[in-house]
KOLPA-185226 format. One record per residue: x, y, z of N, C-alpha, C, O in turn. Coordinates in steps of 0.02 Angstrom, whole numbers, plus 50000, padded with zeros to 5 digits. Last residue first. Example, Ala and Ser with C-alpha at 12.3 -4.5 7.8 and 13.67 -1.06 7.14 Angstrom:
BEGIN
506424988850354506844994750357506455000250394506705005750402
506604971650390506154977550390506604983550390507124983450423
//
This chain:
BEGIN
481914656549232481844663349205481464663249139481354668549109
481854646949348481524646249283481384653249255480814655549253
482404650349468482804646149423482494645249355482824642949308
481434658449528482124660749524482514656849471482904659749433
480294651049527480304656949483481004660149479481144663949434
480604641249621480404639249553480484645149505480734644349449
480764648549737481354645649705481204643649633481624644349589
479504651449781479884656949752480504654349715480744657449668
478174640549744478844641349775479214647049741479234647549680
477094638749669476984642749730477644643949767477674647749815
477474630049570477464637149554477294641649613477344647749607
478584616949603477934619849619477954627349608478394630749633
479894612549585479404611449531478724614649542478324615149495
480734614849694480994615849627480454615849572480554618749518
479994613249816480494618549808480624620049734480634625949714
479134602249797478884608549823479364614349806479144619649784
480034592249756479514594549709479234601349732479104605749690
480774590749874481114592549812480604595449762480744600549730
479824586449962480124593049973480484595449911480494601349896
479534573849905479014579049908479324585949918479114590749886
480734566849921480464567949854479964573649854479964577849808
480854566150059481364569650020481104571349950481244576649923
479314569250149479784564850114480264568950071480114574550051
479184578150301478994577750230479514573350195480104573850211
479694579950425479014577150421478744576950350478154575650339
480974585650411480904578850436480214575750427480154569750421
481974594750302481304593950330481194586650350481314582050311
483214598450250483204594150308482504593250339482454591150396
483344607550149483324600550129483254595650188483234589650179
483404619950218482824618150179482774610650164482234607750166
484294626750296484094619950316483514617150275483174612550297
484954636950169485044634850239484774627750251485014623050219
484974642250045484344639050066484364636650138483854634450165
485534657249975485684651950022485034648950048484594652650071
485694661349805485284662049866485434655949911485454650349887
486514671249675486414665349717485944666749775485814672549792
486584683249594486674676549564486494670549608486334665249581
485594697349555485964693749607485994686349588485494683449567
484974706649469485414701349443485844697949496486414695949482
484044714349529484704717249520485224712049498485824712949507
482934706149538482884711949494483564715249483483664718549432
482804695049620483254694549562483284700849519483624700849468
481894698649721482564695949738483034696649679483614698649688
480774702549652481114707349696481824705149713482284709249718
480424690349593480634695949551480994701349591481474704449567
480044682949706480614680749665480874686549622481484687449615
478914690249746479504689849791480114687849751480654690749760
478074688149634478254694949656478884694849700479324699049691
477924674149629478244677749574478484684549596479044686649579
477214671749749477884668849739478274672549684478864673849691
476014678449722476434680549779477144678049771477624681649785
475574670649612475724677749604476174680449660476644684249648
475284657949663475844658849618476054666149613476644667749611
474864657549840474704657349769475324659049728475824661349755
475434656049963474744653749954474554653349881474134649249862
477184650249951476644655149960475954652149945475884646649919
478604646150026478064642749990477424646650003477144646350058
479444653550105479614652950034479064649549992479064650149930
478824654350228479314659450210479444659350134479544664650104
478094643150252477734649050229478204654550205478004658950167
478874633450311478844633650238478484639850210478574641550152
479714630650431479274636450421479214637850346479474642850320
480584620050409479944618850444479454624450431478854623350420
481624625050337481394618350321480734616650353480354612450329
481944636850394481544637150332481314630250309480864629650267
482024641750544482084635150513481644635050451481054633350455
482914656450570482264653350560482364646750524482754646350476
484204660650566483934658850632483244655750628483004652650676
484474664450438484744657950460484444655750527484414649750542
483254671250339483604672150402483824665250427483414660850437
483404672450167483114668650222483554669550284484164668650280
484244680350094483544682250098483194678650156482764681450189
485614681550070485384679250135484644681150146484454683350200
485604687549945485904680849953485654677650017485504671650018
485004699849980484674695349933484944688249941484554683449943
485904705350065485214704350089484844699550044484414695650067
486974706649979487014701650033486314700250062486164694650081
486544716749896486694710249867486714704749920486514699049909
486414727549982485814724749950485944717749925485524713249931
487284727950135487324727750062486694724550034486474719350059
487114725750267486914732350243486924732650166486614737050136
487674713750296486944713850289486684720750268486094721350252
489184714450195488804714150258488054714350244487844715050187
490454707250115489784709750102489374708850165489224703250186
492104710950119491584707950160490914711250142490824717250152
493584707850037492934711250029492424707450072492324701450063
495234709050101494624705150093494024709750083493954714850117
496354715450141496414711350080495764707850062495744704050014
496074721150260496244725750204496294722050138496274725150085
495944710450346495334713750322495464718550265495024719850225
496744700250402496874702750335496284706550306496134706050246
496314697350532497024698350518497144701850452497604705950447
494954695850527495234700350578495954702150562496184707650576
494864686050427494634692850413494914697850464495094703450446
495364674750494495704677250435495504684550422495934688750407
494394672650590495084674250611495464677450553495834682250563
493344669650502493284675350547493974677550571494124683550574
493754658050440493674664050399493614670250442493824675750421
493784649350552494374650550510494314657050473494784661150473
492474649150599493004651750642493624653550602493954658550615
491724642750496491674649950506492224652950550492434658650539
492694629550508492294632650456492274640150465492734643650445
493304623650612493724624550552493324627450494493574627750437
492274625750712492984626550728493424627450666493884631550668
490894624650721491174630150681491934630350680492224634950650
490604612950802490324613850735490704618950692490824617750633
492114606250879491424608850883491234611350813491674611950769
493114591450884492914597650851492214599750872491784595550881
494534583950967493814584350953493644591250925493984596150939
495894586150964495644579350956494904579350938494674575150899
496984598050892496344596750925496104589650912496104587350855
498164599350817498174600850889497534598950927497554598350988
498044596850683498624594050717498584594750793498944591350830
496904603750647496924596450635497484593250675497414587550699
497344616750675496784613750714496804606250707496714602650757
498334618250578498514618650649497964615550694498114612250743
497574617450461498094612450475498274612350549498344606950578
496804629150473496474622550475496984617050491496834612550531
497844638450458497444638450519497094631650527497074628850582
498284635750329498734634450385498354634150451498514630150495
497174639850254497404632850251497824631150312497754625850342
497134653550290496564649050302496774641750303496584637950348
498394658250246498214658550317497664653650332497704649950381
498304656550107498804652850146498624652550219498674647250251
497324665950077497164658850068497664654450106497474649250133
498094677650113497434676250142497264668750137497074665650187
499224677550036499304677450108498644675250141498644671550190
498784665949901498904672549929499024671950004498934666650033
498374655149814499054655849838499224662849862499754665549845
497044661949713497454656449738498124659049767498384664149747
495684671949768496254670949724496704665649755496744665049816
493974667549801494664668749822495154667949765495064663749721
492384668149871492764669049810493474670849831493574675149873
491274658049962491904661649962492164662149891492174657249854
489954653350064490124655649997490754659850001490784664750038
489954649150194489544645350146489724647150074489664642950029
490584655050300491014652250247490624648250196490914644350158
490254670950386490164663850370490614661550314490974665550284
490314681850525490544680250457490464672750446490604668750491
489174691550610489514685050609489684683250537489244683050494
488324702350624489004702750651489374696150652489834695250692
486944692650585487164698850618487854698150650487964694150695
487504681850452487014683950501487324689550542487914690950534
488464681650357487884677350347487334678750398486754676850387
489414691450265489144691450333488484687650329488004690150300
490504683350148489854686050167489764686350243490014682050280
491954687650046491574683350092490924686950112490814692750095
493304687049936492644689949949492244685049991492204679149976
495064690549923494504686149942493864690249950493884696049970
496014699649883496184692649878495584687949890495594682149871
495714714149775495744710649840495874703149829495834700749772
495494721249662496184719549677496264716249745496824715649770
493924714049628494394719249608495114717049624495324711749603
492734708349674493374706249704493924711349689494334712949732
491674711849599491764715449662492434713949694492684717749735
491674702749497491934709449483492034713649546492424718349546
491014691949557491724691449542492034698349530492594699649552
489684696349561490054695449623490814695349610491194698349647
489404696849425489234702549467489624702249533489854707449559
489714684149374490174689749361490034695749406490504699449424
488784674249385489204675449443489664681449435489974683649483
487134675449325487844676049309488254678049371488084682849406
485964665049418486144670349372486894670549364487254666449392
485694655449512485174656749462485344662349414484934664249373
486114642949626486384647749578485854649049525485594644349495
485824639349792485544639149725485844644849683485824650649703
486674629349908486584636049881486334635549809486614631649770
487004616949956486294618849960486174626149939485624628749950
488364615249950487964611649900487224613649902486864612249854
489304630549968488984624549995488484621749945488224625349902
490624635549858489974636749891489684630149915489804624849886
492034644149799491784638249836491104640149866491024645449896
492894649049658492304650149699492124643649735492074638349703
494654652749642493994651349614493444652849663493504657349705
496174643749685495764649749681495084647849652494964641949638
496974632349701496724634049635496404641049630496364643849575
497484631949834497854628949779497634631549711498054632849668
496554638649913497254640449918497644637949857498074641449831
495374632049880495444639149863496174641349867496384645649827
495644619049933495514620049861495634627349841495974628649791
495764621650070496324618650033496254619949958496734621549924
494494626750101495094630850112495704628150074496104632050049
493584616550063493504623450038494154627450045494334631049999
494034604550129494014605150056494014612450034494404614249990
493814607550263494494606250239494524607350164494974610650138
492414608450255492804614250276493524613550254493834618250230
492034595450220491894600950173492294607150190492494610950146
492414588850336492754587250273492654592950222493114594950187
491484593650424492174595650433492584594250371493044597950354
490364587150372490364594450374491074597150384491244602450357
490684573450386490684576450319490684584050321490964587250276
491834569850523491174570350492491204574450427491664578250416
493414560750504492964565750534492314566250494492254563550439
494294552450441494064550350507493514554950536493194553250585
494794557550327494324551950320494034549550386493594545250388
495684567550377495104569150335494584563650336493984564950345
496864565550440496254564950480495614565750439495064564750465
497854568050343497744561250369497074560450404496754555250397
497384578750206497644577750274497444570750301496924568050282
497784576450037497254575750087497574574650156497974570050165
498244587449923498554582649968498104582150030498054586750069
496904588749799497354591349851497724585649885497544579749878
496304581749689496344589149691496864591749740497224596449725
496234568449705496444570849639496544578449638496844581149591
495694566649828496414565649823496684567849754497284568949747
494334567449807494684573349832495444572849827495784577849821
493564556649770493994559749719494404565649744494784568549706
492854551749879493234547049839493694550349788494174547149765
492174562249932492644558749976493104554149936493674552949955
492124574649800491844569549844492394566449888492984567949880
491674588949710492204585349745491884580749797491434582649833
491174594849561490924591349619491484587249649491754582649617
491304610249481491674604149499491374601149563491324604649614
490744619549349490564617149415490914610549428490824605749390
491304633949265491344626649269491184624549340491454627449388
490574647349168490904644649227490904636949224490534633949186
489814653249067490544652349057490924650149119491534651049122
488464653449086488824659749094489584658849093489954663349114
488054640149065487724645549027488134651949029488164655548979
488744633149163488944632449092488654638049050488984640449004
487984637149275488704638449270488934638349198489264642949175
486714632049249486814639349251487554641149244487724646049211
487004618149257486724621049195486844628649193487044631349141
487434616949389487874614749334487654618049268488064620349229
486304620749459486914624849463487404623249407487754627649382
485444610149428485274616949409485904621249407486014625049359
486134599649488486024599449416485834606449390486044608349335
486084604149625486724602849591486644603149515487034606349480
484714604349650485094610649654485754609849616485954614349579
484454590649636484134595449591484494602149590484584605249537
485224585849743485384583749675485074588549624485394590349575
484554591449851485264593249839485454591549768485824595349735
483324584749837483354592049829484074594349815484174598549772
483674570749854483374573249792483434580849782483574583149727
485324569049925484594569349934484294572349871484634576149836
486674559949847486334566149865485594565049878485274560849847
487404549449800487234549549871486874555749894486774556749954
487684552149668487234546549682487004546449755486484543649771
488614562649680487944563949653487454558349671486874559749687
489504560049838489434561249767488714562149745488264562449787
489674559149972489474553049938489364554049863489144549449828
490064572450011490494566650025490324560449984490784556849962
490174585949914489664581549942489994574649950490194571549900
490664602349880490854595949909490234592249934489824595049970
491044612749739490604610749794490844603949819491184600249784
491724626549651491844620149684491304618949737491124623449774
491804634249498491414633949560491494626949590491344622049556
493014643149408492754636549428492394637249495492644640349541
493814652949343493074653349345492774646349355492354644049317
495194660049402494934653349390494164653449398493914653849454
495734674849319495434671649378495134664849358494854664149304
496354682849230496574675949232496274672249292496534667049312
495754695449249495724692249184495874684749188495564680749154
495634704349347495414697549363495374693249301495014688249298
496764717549387496454713349335496254706549363496644703349397
497454726049469496724725749477496374720849430495774720049434
498794725449428498594722649492497844721549497497624716549526
499304731349318498914725249308498654722149373498344716849372
500064742049354499524743149306499064737149298498494737849274
501044736349432500504740249465499914741249418499334741249440
501864730949332501514726549379500924730249411500384727449417
502424742149276501964738049236501544733549281500954732449269
503214745449384502694750149361502174746349320501574747349328
504084734749390503594735549443503044740449425502474739749447
504794737049273504444730649282503914731249336503354728649329
505404748949303504884748849251504464742449257503854742549247
506354744649394505794748749418505234749049367504644749249386
507174737649305506884734249362506274738049389505764735149405
507644747449225507194742449196506824738749251506244736949245
508424754149324507914757649286507394752749258506794753649267
509354744649380508824747749420508264750849379507674750149397
509684731349261509824735949314509214739849338508644738549318
510004715549237509474720249218509444725449273509194723949327
511744712249216511154712149259510634717149232510824722449207
512134711549039512324711749110511694711049151511164709349125
511824713348907512094706848928512364706849000512774702649018
512064731048912511834724948878512194718848907512774719248928
511634741249050512144738649005511884732248973511524728449005
511134754549151510934749749100511524747749056511864752049029
511804754749320511644758049257511494752749204511694746949212
512134750849451511504748549421511314752649360510724753849348
513424755749478512844758549512512184756949476511744761149471
514804746949521514324747549466513664749749495513364745949534
516164754049599515494751249609515074752349547514994757949523
517704752849645517354753449581516684750149587516624743949581
518334762049779517964756049758517614757449692517274762449683
518904772849841519344768249803518994761849783519324756749771
517564774249952518224776749932518634771249899518704765749925
516314771249999516454769649929517154771749906517314771149847
515544764350140516084768650114516254766450043516324760450029
513954765850215514424761950175514934766650145514774772250127
513344775550286513364768950317513834764350279514084759450306
513224786950216513794786550262513854779750296514344778250330
512054785950147512674784950109513284784550154513814782150133
511074788550250511174781850225511844780850189512164775750198
511614799150385511364798450317511534791550290512074788850304
511124794550553511644796150503511344795350434510874791550424
510224791850659510024796250604510594798450558510554803850528
510844782050741510734788850766510624793950709510884799550710
510964768850708511414773650677511304780850695511624785350669
510044761150779510724758750770511214764050746511814763750762
508824768450784509104765350845509854763950837510244765350882
508644771850651508694777150701509034774450764509464777750793
508544759050596509074763550572509184769150623509754771050637
507404754250656508044751450676508634755750653509154756050685
506404760850588506534762950657507204760150682507534763150724
506294754250466506594760850469506794762950540507294766350550
505604742750452506314742150473506634748950487507174749350516
504364746050402504404744050473505124743250497505234742950558
503894750150280504464753850309504564752050383504834756050421
503314743950140503374741750209504004745250238504564743350222
502194744250004502724747650041502714745050113502184744150143
501904732949863501724736549924502324740149953502894739249931
501174724549726501714728849750501484732849811500944735749810
500694708549690500464714749720501054718549751501394716049795
501134702149530501154701749602500974708549630501084713649599
500814693049378500794699249418500794697849493500484693049516
500894680349323501234685949291501314691949337501814695449335
501244663949375500864670049390501244676049361501844676749373
501854652149413501404652349355500924658449362500324657849355
502824651749506502144652349531501614652349476501014652449489
503934650549418503834645849473503114645749497502824640449508
503834661449329503814654549304503634649649360503224645149350
503904672049418503344671549372503274664449346502714661849340
505134669649479504524668949518503914668349474503444664649489
505984672849372505974665949398505334664749438505034659449432
505744686449363505564682049307505524674749330505074671049309
506284690449487505574691549473505334687049416504794684149420
507624687549472507244683949522506494684549509506124679749518
507904697149374507994690049359507604685749408507294680849388
507614709349441507234707349381507304699949365506814696749346
507604705949619507824709549560507464706749499507044702249506
507584704149782507094704549728507354709049672507324715249677
508214701749901508504698849841508054699549780508144695849731
508074702250050508234707850006508584705349943509174706549933
506864696750154507344694250105507464699550052507014701150012
506544695950323506504700250264507054698250216507634697950235
505784682950412506404685950388506254690050326505894687850281
504734683850561504874682050492505584683850475505964686150519
503434683050676504164682850668504294680350597504004675450576
502124688250649502374687050717503134687150718503434690850757
501744688450521501694694850557501944694250629501964699250666
501874675250485502314680050453502294686950487502774690750483
501894663850622501514667850575501964673450549502394676050585
502934649850638502824656950655502404660250601502534659550541
502644634550689502614638350627502434645550643501864647250659
503654624750783503174630150789503204634250725503724637150709
503934607150798504014613450760503454618450776502874616550783
504844595850868504224599250885504244606250856504544610750885
505704583250860505554588050807504874591250820504384589550786
507024577750939506314579250956506104584850910506294590650920
508104577450845507934571750888507204572150909506814567550898
507694584050679507954584550748507784578150786507374574150764
507944590250517507754584550558508094584950626508694586050631
507344604550440507894601650478507634595950522507144596850559
507174616150301506894611450350507484608650389508064610250374
507914625150234507184625950231506824621050278506224621850292
509294623850223509024628050277508264628450280507994631750325
509284606250263509354613150287509494617550226509814615050179
509384594050203508714597050206508734604350230508264608050219
510604588250210510454591950148509764595050148509574598350100
511454582650314510924587450328510774591650265510824597750266
512044566650366511954571550312511374576150329510864573950356
512774565350532512354562950477512294568450425512474574150437
513384569950649513714564850608513254561550557513324555650541
511934573550752512634574350730512854568450687512564563050688
510504582150762510744575350747511444576050717511524578850663
510044593550891510364592150826510554584750821510744581650871
509544597251012509154592350975509454590750907509164586950868
510314607251060510354600851096509974595351060510044589451077
509944618350981510564614750967510594607851000510874603150972
508444621750904508764620650969509364616050962509294610350939
508354632850762508284626350795508674626150861509164629650870
507544640950638507914642350699507814636250743507254634550761
507474640950459507404637350522507834640550577508394642550566
506404647550327507054646250358506934643650429506374644050456
505404644050177505504646050247506224644750270506604641250236
504894644450036505584645550056505694647650127506034652550139
503224649250055503754647650007504444649250037504554654850062
502204653550131502484647050148503064645050103503364639850112
501704665250078502144665750137502474659150155502974659050190
501714669449911501464664649961501944664050019502534662450009
502084687049906502164680249880501874675549931501784677449989
501984703949872501684698349907501824691849870501704691349810
503434714449878502874711549843502614705549882502984702449921
504114730549926504024723349936503454720849892503024724749871
505164743549970504734740749918504714733149924505234729849927
506054748950060505364747750084504904745050030504304744250043
507574752150126507264748450070506564746350092506494742250138
508114757150239507764761850196507424758450137507024761550102
508814747150298508234749750335507824754750294507264756450312
509934745250222509404740150219508754742950248508214741350224
510344761350156510424756050205509854751050195509354752650163
510754765549986510294765250043510524760150094510874755350077
511524764349879511594770649917511124770849977511114775750014
511174752249821511824752849854511904759149896512304759349942
510094744749772509984750349817510624751849857510604752549918
510314733349709510004738649668509844744749710509504749349687
510784725349807511264727549757510974732449707511344735449667
509674721749882510174726349912510604729549858510784735449861
508114720549798508804718249806509254723749836509204729649817
506564722949886507034724349832507744722349849507934722249908
505894708849979506044715849970506524716749910506834711949888
504734696950036505194698849983505264706549977504764710149972
504744688150183504414693550148504924696350099505484698050118
504614671050239504964676750212504494682050183503934680550161
504454662350399504304663450329504604670050305504824674050345
505174650350508505004657250493504924658250418505294655250378
504954638450626504974639250554504744646350538504174648150554
505874632750762505434638050737505514638450661506074638650636
505974618850870506134621750804505624627050786505024626050794
505534614250987506244613350974506464616550908507054616750892
504384618651117504564618551046505314617951039505694620751078
503954619551249504224613151226504354612851150504424607351122
503654631651302503094627951274503314621451240502904618151208
504934636051329504514634151386503914629951362503684625451397
505254639551199505614634051230505224631451291505194625451303
504494650751180504334644751140504674638551169504414632951165
505124659651267504414657951278504234651551240503854647351266
506394660451207506324658051276505604655751289505504650451319
506074666651087506314659651086506244656551156506064650651162
505694679351138505244675451096505434668051096505004663651105
506834683551205506214682451243505734678051203505404673651231
507714684551097507854679951152507224678351192507094672651210
507204694551018507204687750991507324682551046507074676951043
507434706351087506744703751084506734696451060506284692651080
508594713751115508564706551133507864703551127507724698551160
507784729451129508404725651125508294718451149507934717351198
506264732751044506644732051106507264727751095507254723051055
505414733550941506034737250934506454737150998506934740851006
504534722950847504674724150917505374727350918505864724250899
504044714450736503884721550748503924722950823503424724150856
505444705350687504824705250726504674712550741505124716350758
506554697150575506174703050594505554701350634505184696650618
508124693750504507584691250547507214697350576507534702050600
508614696350344508604699550410508004696950449507434698050428
509664691250214509054689950252509124692850322509624691850356
510824690650147510334695450122509664694650156509144696950132
511504680350206511694687150226511254692550194511304698350213
510374667150262510884670050218510994677350237510634680250278
510214656250409509974661150360510544663450316511134662050330
509794647650538510144646150476509874650750422509354649250392
510034650350709509654652150650510084650850588510664652850586
510094640350855510444643050795509944644550740509494640650725
510284639651033509854639650974510254642650916510674646950926
511414638451117510794635051134510314634451074509994629251066
513174634951082512574639151083511964634951103511994628851106
514184625951076514354632551102513744637151108513794642651135
513864614451011513844614251084513974621051116513894621951177
514094616950875513404617650901513364617450977512884619951005
515334615150815515204621250853514534621550889514424626050929
515504602650747516074606050779515874611450830516204612250881
514284597850695514754593150727515294596650767515524593950817
513674609350643513314605150692513804600650730513744599750791
514644614050550514444618050608514124613750662514294614350721
514664603250460515274605350493515114609350556515414608250609
513354603350414513594597550452514224599350491514314597150548
513354615550346512894614350401513144608750446513164609350507
514304612650249514434618050297513974617450357514184618750414
513644603150175514234601050213514434606350265514704604750318
512674611150116512464605850162513044603350205512964601750263
513444619450032513094622350090512904617050141512964618050201
514404618949924514324613649975514004616250039514274615250094
515174626749827514744629649879514654624849938514824626649995
516924623749785516204623049775515824625749836516104626749890
518394626349696518034627749759517284627449745517054630449697
519084613049599518744619549602518394620249669518124615449697
519664600949573520014605449620519724612449620520064617249637
518884592249509519304596449466519684601649507519984606249479
518144586749611518674582549581519134586549535519704584549523
517954601049723517704595349685518294591549654518874592949670
518204607149892518364606849821518074600549788517964595449821
517854619650018517834612749993517934612649918517764617449883
518164631450103518434630450036518414623050013518934620549991
517884643450214517544637350190517714636150116517444639550072
518534649650351518674649750279518424643150251518724637850262
517574656650476517824650250450517934650950375517464652750339
517474666250618517584666450546517904659950523518444658050547
516374671150729516824665350720516894664550644516424662350611
516044686250810516094682650746516584676950750517154677850773
516144693250926515614688050923515654683950859515324678750854
517004703550914517294697150934516784691450934516954685550942
517014715750811516484711150834516774704350852516794699950809
518184722150776517654726050810517124721550841516834723250892
518894712550708519184715450769518644718950810518654718650872
518064710250600518224704650645518504707150712518364704350765
518094722950541517464720350567517594714650617517274714350669
519434723750501519154728750548518514726150581518404726950641
519494713050411519904712950472519644717850524519644716350584
518614717650309518464711550347518854711450413518574709950465
519344728850263518684729750293518484723650335518224724450390
520484722550211520544727250268519884728250303519854728550365
519904714850106520294711750160520324716250222520214713950278
519324724850026518924719350052519264716250113518954715050165
520444732549992519894735550029519474730050063519294730650121
521174723349919521454725749982520914729050025520924728450086
520384721449806520464715849853520734718249920520554715649973
519324728849715519854731249760519944726149816519614726649868
518114730749639518734728149610519334730649651519774734149626
516514727249660517084729849699517714726649671517834720749679
515764724949540515464727849599516004731049643515954736949661
516584718649451516334725249433516034728849493516044734949498
516844707149518517424711249499517214718149476517594722949481
515594701549529515884704549589516484708949572516624713849607
514254703249426514974701849425515304705449484515294711549488
512704695849431513094701549456513834699449459514004694449491
511814685849397512254688649345512624694949366512824698949324
511214679549500510834685149471511244688849418511054694249396
512134670549544511564667849507511124673249477510714671849434
513714679649517513224675749556512624673749513512614675049453
515374678149463514694680349445514194676249484514234670049485
516574672349491516534679649500515844682549484515734688549490
516664659349459516834661049528516834668549541517054670949593
515424650549367515884656149372516044657449445515604656849488
514374641849338515064639549330515574645349329516074645049294
513154646449377513344647849308514084646149294514374648549246
513084643549512512634639949466512824640849393512684636549352
514854645349556514134645949566513734641949515513994637649481
516284640649638515954640349574515204640349586514934636049621
517084651549757516714645549739516384646249670516224651749648
517684662949804518034659149753517664652949729517904649449684
517134661849973517394665849917517784661449868518144656849888
516434657550083516484652950026516744656649963516584654649907
516524657950251516704661850192516874657150134517364653450135
515414656550368515774651950325515904655450259515464655950216
515234662850523515264665050454515714660350413516314660150423
514284662950653514734658150622514724659350547514264657250512
514084673450782513974673150710514504668650679515094670250679
513184675450937513754673050898513574672350825512994671050807
512034681450989512664681951025513274680250983513814683050993
510584691050952511044685550935511734686850964511984692450964
509704701850979509814696751030510274690951012510344686351052
509584713450907508964710050923509064703850967508584700850990
510954717350896510474721350935509854717450954509614717951010
511444707650809511714708050877511224711850922511104709850979
510784710950693510604704650727510894704250798510614700850841
511404723650665510684722950675510514716650715510154716950764
512774720450652512554725350701511804724650717511604724950775
512764711350543512994709350610512704713950663512434711650713
512274719650439511944713350455512114710950526511674708950564
513244729850437512544731550447512154725450470511744725850516
514374722550402514324725550468513604727450485513394726650543
514014717850267514184713350322514094716650391513764713750434
513844724950154513254724150196513404720450262512974719850306
514984724750079514664731250090514094730950141513884736150168
515264711050070515674715250113515364722050127515454724750181
514604702049988514264704350048514654709350090514404711650142
515364697849882514664699549869514344703249928513874707149919
516564694449939516554700049892515844702349876515734708049857
516204683250019516404689450050516344695350002516094700650022
514844673050009515424675449972515604682349997515184686849997
514314661750141514274667950101514904668950060515424666050075
513274653950256513794652750206513744658550156513194660050132
512924655550431512814657550361513414655550319513984655650342
512094654850585512554651450539512394653850469511814654150449
511954663050738511754662850668512304659250629512894660550638
511424659550907511914660250854511584660450786511014658250777
511154663051079510884662351011511434663550960511854667950967
510974656951236511484659251189511234657751119511114652051101
510044660451379510034657951311510594661151269510674667251269
510374667451502510354660151498510424657651427510824653051414
510264680851493510914678151512510944670651500511484667851488
508934682351454509464685351414510134682051428510524680651383
508244676051554508224672951488508764675851443509014672451398
508534684851663508784677951662508794674951592509274671651573
507854696551650508564696651633508834689551625509304688351587
506604692851693506664695251624507394695251602507544694151543
506904689551824506654684251779506744686351707506944682351664
507234702151870507754696951869507554691251823507974688551787
506024708351863506564710851821507114705651814507414704851761
505334700951961505104700951891505664703051845505774699851793
506134704452073506034697452054505834696851981506124692951943
506024718252077506684715252068506624707952046507014705652005
504644719752102504934722352040505604718952025505744717051969
504564713852229504194710952174504494713152106504574709052061
505344722952301505554715952297505214712552238505534708752201
504534734352287505234734352262505474727252252505784725652201
503384730152353503354731952282504054731852251504134729552195
503884728552484503604722852447503594724052372503774719752332
504224741752513504754736652509504514730452471504894727552432
502944747252515503434749652466503984744552456504194743152400
502414740552625502124739652558502604741752503502654738452452
503244745752727503234738552714502964737052644503234732852608
502904759152724503594757152708503624749752690503974747752643
501574757852766501724760752701502424758552678502524756552620
501774752752894501394748852845501544751252774501634747252728
502454763252957502794756852949502444752452897502774748852860
501464772952959502064774052920502414767452905502644766252849
500564767053049500354768252981500954769052934500964766352879
//
């Protein structure tokens, strides 16, 4: 008995050693590097913090292309694109030089390159694309994977284990991916928080997550001796198998949000207000890396003339005004004043190809929309290219899948309201729109514990709408065949699980949802006509009045238009024109 126990213990030990060895192998096997082009005087206060953090999460080498003295966007070699004057930030060249030398000595993982390309006037220029090419041609054989990021960007995954990035890349490499595309989350500018460590900066705003991604790529797939002006937001490889990382899976935190950047974003996104949030997920790294030292001790200010973001005319818009801008932003977060009051529907063959009932519903909905200040847009197979960039597979798949692509792509680009063509609109949509408040999307529980996509209200270009579009894109790119719900209800259900704090879900417990879903989807209302077609007019009037007494605006008809044993013309007349139909009394107020 003793020998059996000892044998089992030995087996467990051997198993543990094998597993542990496998986990260690990926650490020893993969060499990860970061490439960056930077101005030393702009980044010297943050350089060690940046190196120390990325070393902890698993990067082995840092190729630093020092572009100090280069002419920026404003034709100055001492002022950056945010109008920060480096001579005012740190006016002590010996400090900069000594600090750099100490860091280089402390971190042998750094490969320091003095990057000084010049133009025809002999001025030092940025030439970031040439720096990429220089690295790829000279140094890429020294590593397995490389991240191309800036020094105000910190790669982040909510995993506080040492070397977590290596395991993540190792797993993707096994899955045959050669490139990871990571998205950004915007945080306050480092330079407006000089007394804080990066890990203490927790103010962030929501921007479309697909904007300005960065690349981590497999070095053996680099194309050498060619121009690479597509980096850092994209990159052409020999085998270009890209994995699009979800922003909550792996991302980079971008610490560059100041007043000038904010104004630029307003113009770029054609949007005045952004949702202000707090994210302190980096704070734990401060404890891990610095053992709870005070933030001000992480950077040394001795003999340095630091401009502490005080207000000055014709200079950077400093911290006080910057914070006021965000205060104003918070005051307007809840406003739906600029919401796109357009209702979109899709019917592949257009109005001429509609069944009589669908056409009657469409014409009714168009009239009601105009009455209450909304616009109804009919999207078809022939005109969809005027609205969105149409995926290649769109024209090859069935019309129900086409409508699913349409709803998510349209809402991401324009925002507004999308509803299926068989939904009847009979009142003002404002009652539903006002429920949206400061959320990004409103959806319905269409049957018990199951979320549907027949009707969606959404703001454009949000994390939520981005997710839906991206989810559909991934299905289109990865699946050859589709089942009924794969890019319709499945998309919105996955989205709700991930972003439920940003979404209003009207469940069957809500009176308004009970009215919209008055007909149980499990009953075939196209065959069981008694549900809506009553024995006399009075019964129909009573039910219609009960439905609309709280000004509910829509009702889902489900399979009503699909009756097989009645002609299309007859079913249209029964539903829309017969006074025994509850629908007649809903639309004829």
